ROSE-4610 file (N, C-alpha, C; in Angstrom, 1 decimal, always signed):
// ROSE-4610
residu = [M/M/M/I/I/I/D/D/D/M/M/M/D/D/D/R/R/R/F/F/F/E/E/E/E/E/E/A/A/A/R/R/R/Q/Q/Q/M/M/M/L/L/L/S/S/S/Y/Y/Y/V/V/V/K/K/K/P/P/P/F/F/F/A/A/A/S/S/S/D/D/D/T/T/T/P/P/P/E/E/E/Y/Y/Y/Q/Q/Q/V/V/V/A/A/A/C/C/C/G/G/G/W/W/W/Y/Y/Y/E/E/E/L/L/L/K/K/K/Q/Q/Q/N/N/N/R/R/R/I/I/I/D/D/D/D/D/D/A/A/A/M/M/M/K/K/K/Y/Y/Y/F/F/F/N/N/N/R/R/R/A/A/A/A/A/A/E/E/E/L/L/L/D/D/D/P/P/P/D/D/D/D/D/D/E/E/E/I/I/I/C/C/C/F/F/F/E/E/E/I/I/I/G/G/G/V/V/V/N/N/N/L/L/L/N/N/N/Q/Q/Q/F/F/F/G/G/G/N/N/N/Y/Y/Y/E/E/E/Y/Y/Y/S/S/S/Q/Q/Q/K/K/K/F/F/F/L/L/L/E/E/E/R/R/R/F/F/F/L/L/L/K/K/K/K/K/K/H/H/H/P/P/P]
num = [1/1/1/2/2/2/3/3/3/4/4/4/5/5/5/6/6/6/7/7/7/8/8/8/9/9/9/10/10/10/11/11/11/12/12/12/13/13/13/14/14/14/15/15/15/16/16/16/17/17/17/18/18/18/19/19/19/20/20/20/21/21/21/22/22/22/23/23/23/24/24/24/25/25/25/26/26/26/27/27/27/28/28/28/29/29/29/30/30/30/31/31/31/32/32/32/33/33/33/34/34/34/35/35/35/36/36/36/37/37/37/38/38/38/39/39/39/40/40/40/41/41/41/42/42/42/43/43/43/44/44/44/45/45/45/46/46/46/47/47/47/48/48/48/49/49/49/50/50/50/51/51/51/52/52/52/53/53/53/54/54/54/55/55/55/56/56/56/57/57/57/58/58/58/59/59/59/60/60/60/61/61/61/62/62/62/63/63/63/64/64/64/65/65/65/66/66/66/67/67/67/68/68/68/69/69/69/70/70/70/71/71/71/72/72/72/73/73/73/74/74/74/75/75/75/76/76/76/77/77/77/78/78/78/79/79/79/80/80/80/81/81/81/82/82/82/83/83/83/84/84/84/85/85/85/86/86/86/87/87/87/88/88/88/89/89/89]
x = [+78.5/+77.8/+76.8/+76.8/+76.8/+77.0/+78.9/+79.6/+79.0/+78.3/+78.1/+76.2/+76.2/+74.7/+73.6/+74.1/+73.1/+72.6/+71.4/+70.6/+70.1/+69.4/+68.6/+69.7/+70.4/+71.8/+72.4/+72.4/+73.3/+72.3/+71.0/+69.8/+69.6/+69.6/+69.8/+71.1/+72.1/+73.4/+73.4/+72.6/+72.9/+71.9/+71.2/+69.8/+70.3/+70.6/+71.4/+72.4/+73.5/+74.3/+73.8/+72.7/+72.6/+72.3/+71.7/+71.4/+73.2/+74.1/+75.4/+76.2/+75.5/+76.6/+76.2/+75.3/+74.8/+75.2/+75.5/+77.0/+77.6/+78.3/+79.9/+79.2/+80.7/+80.8/+80.7/+81.5/+81.4/+80.0/+79.2/+77.5/+77.2/+77.2/+76.5/+76.6/+78.1/+78.6/+78.4/+78.1/+77.9/+76.6/+75.7/+74.1/+74.1/+75.1/+75.1/+75.1/+76.5/+76.5/+75.2/+74.6/+73.4/+72.6/+72.4/+71.3/+71.9/+73.4/+74.2/+74.0/+74.1/+73.8/+73.0/+71.4/+70.3/+69.9/+70.7/+70.3/+69.5/+69.6/+68.8/+69.8/+70.0/+71.4/+70.9/+69.9/+69.2/+69.5/+69.0/+69.2/+70.3/+71.9/+72.7/+73.2/+73.2/+74.3/+73.5/+72.4/+71.8/+72.6/+72.9/+74.0/+75.1/+75.9/+77.0/+77.3/+76.6/+76.5/+76.8/+75.9/+76.1/+77.1/+77.5/+79.0/+79.9/+79.8/+80.8/+80.9/+79.7/+78.9/+79.4/+79.8/+80.5/+82.1/+82.8/+84.0/+84.7/+85.6/+86.1/+87.1/+88.0/+89.2/+88.6/+87.6/+87.1/+87.8/+88.3/+88.9/+88.4/+86.9/+85.7/+85.6/+85.3/+85.3/+86.2/+87.1/+88.2/+87.7/+87.2/+86.7/+85.6/+84.4/+83.1/+83.4/+84.4/+84.5/+85.3/+86.1/+86.7/+85.8/+85.1/+84.0/+83.5/+82.8/+81.5/+82.4/+83.1/+83.7/+84.0/+84.4/+84.5/+82.8/+81.5/+80.3/+79.8/+80.9/+80.1/+79.7/+79.5/+78.8/+79.8/+79.9/+81.1/+80.8/+80.1/+79.6/+78.9/+79.1/+78.9/+80.2/+80.8/+82.4/+83.0/+82.9/+83.9/+83.3/+82.2/+82.0/+82.6/+82.6/+84.0/+84.6/+85.6/+86.8/+87.6/+86.7/+87.0/+86.8/+85.9/+86.3/+87.3/+87.4/+88.9/+90.0/+90.1/+91.3/+91.5/+90.4/+90.8/+91.5/+90.7/+92.1/+93.1/+93.7/+94.6/+95.4/+96.0/+95.8/+97.0]
y = [+30.0/+30.5/+30.3/+29.8/+30.3/+30.9/+31.3/+32.1/+33.7/+33.6/+34.8/+35.3/+33.8/+34.2/+34.2/+33.5/+33.3/+31.4/+31.6/+30.7/+29.6/+30.5/+29.8/+28.6/+29.9/+28.6/+27.6/+27.6/+26.5/+25.9/+26.1/+24.9/+24.4/+24.8/+23.8/+23.1/+23.8/+22.9/+21.6/+21.7/+20.6/+19.7/+19.8/+18.9/+18.5/+18.9/+18.2/+17.2/+17.4/+16.5/+15.3/+15.4/+15.1/+13.4/+12.9/+11.4/+10.6/+11.5/+10.5/+11.2/+12.2/+12.7/+12.9/+12.4/+12.9/+11.6/+10.6/+9.8/+9.9/+11.1/+12.1/+13.0/+13.2/+14.2/+15.8/+15.8/+17.1/+17.5/+16.6/+16.9/+17.4/+16.6/+17.2/+18.5/+18.8/+19.6/+20.5/+21.0/+21.6/+22.2/+21.4/+21.1/+21.7/+21.6/+22.3/+23.8/+24.1/+25.7/+26.4/+25.4/+26.4/+26.8/+25.5/+25.8/+26.8/+27.0/+27.5/+29.5/+29.7/+31.1/+31.1/+30.8/+30.8/+30.8/+31.1/+31.0/+29.8/+29.0/+27.7/+26.3/+26.7/+26.3/+24.6/+24.1/+23.3/+22.1/+22.8/+22.0/+21.9/+22.6/+22.7/+21.7/+21.5/+20.7/+19.1/+18.8/+17.9/+17.5/+18.2/+17.9/+17.8/+18.5/+18.6/+17.0/+16.9/+15.3/+14.3/+14.1/+13.3/+13.2/+14.6/+14.5/+13.9/+13.9/+13.7/+11.9/+11.5/+10.0/+9.6/+10.2/+9.5/+9.6/+10.5/+10.5/+10.0/+8.8/+7.5/+8.2/+9.5/+10.1/+11.2/+11.4/+12.4/+14.1/+14.0/+15.1/+16.1/+15.9/+16.8/+17.6/+16.7/+17.6/+18.7/+18.8/+20.6/+21.1/+20.9/+21.8/+22.4/+21.6/+22.2/+23.0/+22.3/+23.4/+24.2/+24.6/+25.7/+26.9/+26.5/+27.4/+28.0/+26.7/+27.5/+28.5/+28.0/+28.9/+30.5/+30.1/+32.0/+32.5/+31.5/+31.9/+33.0/+32.1/+32.5/+31.5/+30.1/+29.2/+28.5/+29.5/+28.3/+26.9/+26.7/+25.7/+24.6/+24.6/+23.6/+23.4/+24.8/+24.6/+23.3/+23.6/+23.0/+21.7/+20.6/+19.7/+18.8/+19.6/+19.1/+19.5/+20.3/+20.5/+19.4/+19.3/+18.2/+16.3/+16.2/+15.3/+14.8/+16.0/+15.8/+15.7/+16.1/+16.2/+14.9/+14.2/+12.9/+11.8/+11.8/+11.0/+11.9/+13.1/+13.7/+14.4/+14.3/+15.2/+16.0]
z = [-5.4/-5.8/-4.2/-3.3/-2.2/-1.5/-1.3/-1.0/-1.4/-2.8/-3.1/-3.1/-2.0/-1.8/-3.0/-4.4/-5.1/-4.8/-4.3/-3.6/-4.9/-5.6/-6.8/-7.6/-7.7/-9.6/-7.6/-6.5/-5.6/-5.6/-5.4/-5.5/-6.1/-7.6/-8.7/-9.1/-9.0/-9.1/-8.1/-6.8/-5.8/-5.9/-6.9/-7.2/-8.3/-8.9/-10.4/-9.9/-8.7/-8.8/-7.5/-7.2/-6.0/-6.8/-7.3/-7.8/-7.7/-8.0/-8.0/-6.7/-6.4/-5.7/-3.7/-3.6/-2.1/-1.2/-1.3/-0.4/-0.2/-0.2/-0.3/+1.0/+1.8/+2.8/+2.1/+0.5/+0.3/-0.2/-1.0/-1.4/+0.2/+1.4/+2.1/+3.2/+2.8/+3.4/+2.7/+1.3/+0.5/+1.0/+0.9/+1.6/+2.8/+3.6/+4.9/+4.9/+3.8/+3.8/+3.1/+2.4/+1.8/+2.5/+3.9/+4.4/+5.4/+6.0/+6.6/+6.8/+5.1/+4.7/+4.7/+4.8/+4.8/+6.3/+7.6/+8.7/+9.0/+8.3/+9.3/+9.8/+10.9/+11.1/+11.7/+12.2/+12.6/+11.3/+10.2/+8.9/+8.4/+8.8/+8.2/+9.1/+10.6/+11.6/+10.5/+10.3/+9.7/+8.6/+7.7/+6.6/+6.9/+8.4/+8.7/+9.4/+9.8/+10.8/+9.7/+8.8/+7.9/+7.5/+7.2/+6.2/+7.2/+8.4/+9.4/+9.3/+9.2/+9.6/+8.1/+6.9/+5.4/+5.4/+6.3/+6.4/+7.6/+7.2/+8.3/+9.0/+8.1/+8.7/+9.8/+9.6/+10.3/+9.8/+9.1/+8.4/+7.9/+7.5/+6.9/+8.5/+9.4/+11.1/+10.8/+10.7/+11.1/+9.9/+8.4/+7.8/+8.2/+8.8/+9.1/+10.7/+11.3/+12.5/+12.4/+11.5/+11.3/+10.5/+9.6/+8.9/+10.0/+10.8/+11.7/+12.8/+13.0/+14.0/+13.2/+12.0/+11.1/+11.3/+11.1/+11.1/+12.5/+13.8/+15.0/+15.7/+15.0/+16.2/+16.9/+17.7/+18.5/+19.0/+19.6/+20.0/+19.1/+18.2/+16.9/+16.8/+16.5/+16.0/+16.8/+18.1/+19.3/+19.2/+18.8/+18.5/+17.3/+16.0/+14.9/+15.1/+15.7/+16.0/+16.8/+18.4/+19.3/+18.7/+17.9/+17.0/+16.1/+15.2/+14.3/+15.5/+16.6/+17.5/+18.5/+18.0/+18.8/+18.0/+16.7/+15.9/+15.6/+15.4/+15.1/+16.2/+17.4/+18.8/+18.2]
């Protein structure tokens, strides 16, 4: 829904799963994409940073970094990819 710019439906879905999924990196990433697609990069980064905190292997950092790169957010992308590469050289 987020990729199709169906933001109201996406917001409703995120609200529905929040009570039992908010402490998962996947939920945090989904919220980050929701914010990013609406050009709210600062809010998106809060969610992405929280997702990275919740992922002990930093593998979510690879996903975030690659996708931020595709959106043209190179500075933020580099931060997440460097974190991933520290654990997975």
